[in-house]
N, C-alpha and C positions, 0 to 999 in steps of 0.2 A: 150437524149445524145445528136441527131440530132437539138432539137433545140435550147439547150446551142450553141451550134457550130456554128448555124446562127446567134445567136442574138451575139453573141463574133464574128464573120466576121462581121456584120454590124457594131457595136463598134467600131472595130478595122478600117474599112473602114473611119467611120466617123473621127476619131478624126486621121490620115494620111492624110485622106484630108484639115480638118483644120490646121493642120500643114503644109500644103505645100501651103496655101493660100495667096497671095502678101499682104504684110504689114499686119496689123494687125486692133486695134479697130479706126484706122487712116485712114483704107481704102479708106471708100467712101469719105473722109474731101480731100484726097491729088487728088484722080481723080477730083472730083468737083471745086479743082483750079485749076490744069493742064486744064480743060476745060475752067475753067474761064477766063485762060491767052489766050486759043487759040481761046475764042472769041472775047475775047479783043483787040488781036495783031491778029489776021486774019491768022495765023500761020498755022492753018492744024495741019494735023501729025507731020511737023517738030519738034515742041515739044510735046515730050511724056514723059511719065513715065519711059519708059525706057532709056532717056537719062538726064537723072535730079538726083539732088542731091538735095532731100528735106530730111526738119529738123520743127518738129512741138514741139511749146513748148505751157506751161499753158495750158495742157489739151484741146488741141484741137484751143485756141483761136487766137494763130499766126503759122504761118509756113510760109517758106521759100524754094523755090523753085527757085536753081539754071540750067540753060541748058547747059549740056555739050556739043559742036561740034565731028565732027569724028577723031581728032587731040587729045583732050582730054582737052582742054580747055573751060574755063566756059567762055558765050557767050552772055547770059543772065541774073539776077539777080533779084528776084522780093520778096519781104515781101507781105503777106496778115496778115488782120484783120479778122477776122469771127466776126461778130456782126450781132445777130439774124440768116438771115437764107443768111446774103448778106457777101460776101469779099469785104474790102476795102484795097488798097495798101497804106504801110504805105511808107514811104519818107525813103527815105534811111539812114539817121542817125538814123532815131528813129527801122529800121532794126536793125542797126547794133551793136543796143546795145543790142538786144537778143542776139548776139553772142556770149556772155559772159556768161550768163544764162546755166544750164544743161538743155540738152534738153529731152524732154518726149518721145521721138519716133526720127531716123535718118534710111533713108534709100540711097542708091546710085545704080542706074540702076537699079531699080526696087526691089534690095536684102535690105532688111532690115540688119541694122549694130550693 
C-alpha cells in the first residue's frame, strides 16, 4: 500500500508540474525567438516573455511577438519564420497576412490564452 501511495504521489506531482509549466510544445521556440530579438536589438531584459503578446502558426513555423509597455501599449511587433535552426524576420505585410489565419498557440504576458 505504501508503494502505491508513493507511486501515486510521484505521478500526481509530475502531472501537476507539467500543467503548471509556462507554454506548451512551443515553449522553447518562444524563448528562442525572444532571445533572438533581444540579441538583435540589444534590448536586454526590457523585452521579455512577461511583457509580450505571442502568437504561433503553422506548427511553429511562424511566430509573432508584440512587446507591451507598462501602460499596456504595443511598442514593438516582429514576425519571424523559423527556417532550419534560424529565425528570419518577415516584412510587416507578410506578418500581417498571418493574422487572418487560425493560430496554433497564443499567450499574453507569459500566460496561455
